[in-house]
N, C-alpha and C positions, 0 to 999 in steps of 0.2 A: 118370137123368142120364148114363147111358153113351151115348157117341156111336155113330152107325152105323159110323163108321170103326173104332172099338174093337171093335164086334161083328164086323165083317168080319175083323179081325186074329185074334180068338178062334176064328172058324170056319176060318181058314187059318193055323194056328200056325207053319207052316214058311215062310210068305210074309213079305215085308217091305213092308207096306202104307204107301203115301204118298198122302195125300189131295191132289188137285190138279184143276184145271179145272172144279170144280163151281160156282164162283161167278160165272162169266162166260157171257153169252149166246153160243151157238155161232157166230153170224155175226160177233161181235166178235173171235173168234180170228183170222180172216183179215184183218179190217179194221184191227186194231190192232197186228199183228206188225211189228216194226222191227228193223233190224240192231243188233248190239251197239254200245253207245256213243251211239246216237241220242238226241237231247235229249228227244224225245217218246215214249220207250220206256215201255210199260205194264208194270206189275208184277202178278204173280199170287201168291197165297199158297199155301203148301204146309204140311202137317202130317204128322208121322210120328215113330215111336219109334226108328228105326234111322238113325244119322247117315250111314252109307254110302249107304243107299237115298235119303235126302234129298239127298245130293250128286249122285246119279245123276239124280234128278228135276230138280234145278237145272240140270244140264248139258242135259237134254232141253229144258227151257223156254227156255234160252238159244239152242239150235239153232233152236227154233221162233219166236224173236223176242221173248221176254219176259224181264224181270227177275223175280227171285224174292224174296218176303218170307217169312221163316221164321215160320210161325204157331204154332210150338210142337209139342207132342206130339199124338197122336191124341185124347187127352182134351181138348185145347185146341181141336180142330178145329170145335167148335160156333161159334166166333167168325166163321166165314165160311160158315155154312149159311143156308138160307132165313130170311127175316125178321130179318136182321142188317144193319148198315150196310155191311158189306163184300160183301154178296151182290147182284150185278148193278148196284146203284146207282152205284158209282164209275165204271163204264164207260158208263153211259147218257148220251145227249145231253142229256136233261133230268133231272138228278140229283134234283130235287125231286119228280118223279113216282115213284110206287112201281112202276109198270108200264112196260114198253117195248113198242114196236110192232115188227112184223117188219121194217120198213124203217129202224129206228134205226141211224144210221151209226156210233155209238159215239164215245167220246172217251177220250183217254189218261188213265190214272191212274198216277202215279209211285209209287215205294216209300213216300214220306212220306205221300201221300194214303191209301194202303192201310193203312199202320201206324196212322194216325189212325182209320180206319174199324174196324180190328180192336180197337183200344183202347176204342172207344165201344160195343162189343157188350155187351149184358147178357143174362143168362139168365133167362127167365121161368118 
């Protein structure tokens, strides 16, 4: 039940691990980035155990064109890993489909949409 992010933190005890960027298709990073305050700005989740590191990750995401949703601690990071509602699906053009194609243009997913997807995650 230990997450891979927790394992990474254990292997790098002096590091301040923040999980980010794992739940979005890489092509959507450029397609969905928007300036601060844009109505169609997309949100990405982060998880971490260090508040300062999470604040730094939030600043980085903002600079790159994304809002941030705090997904909790590294132990909570399973909520946006593979096979959860927050993994890729919120950003796919066809959210009912489980897969995406290489030419998927993406779609914006705001913070409320992402929070709903995180809350819907179950651990199997």
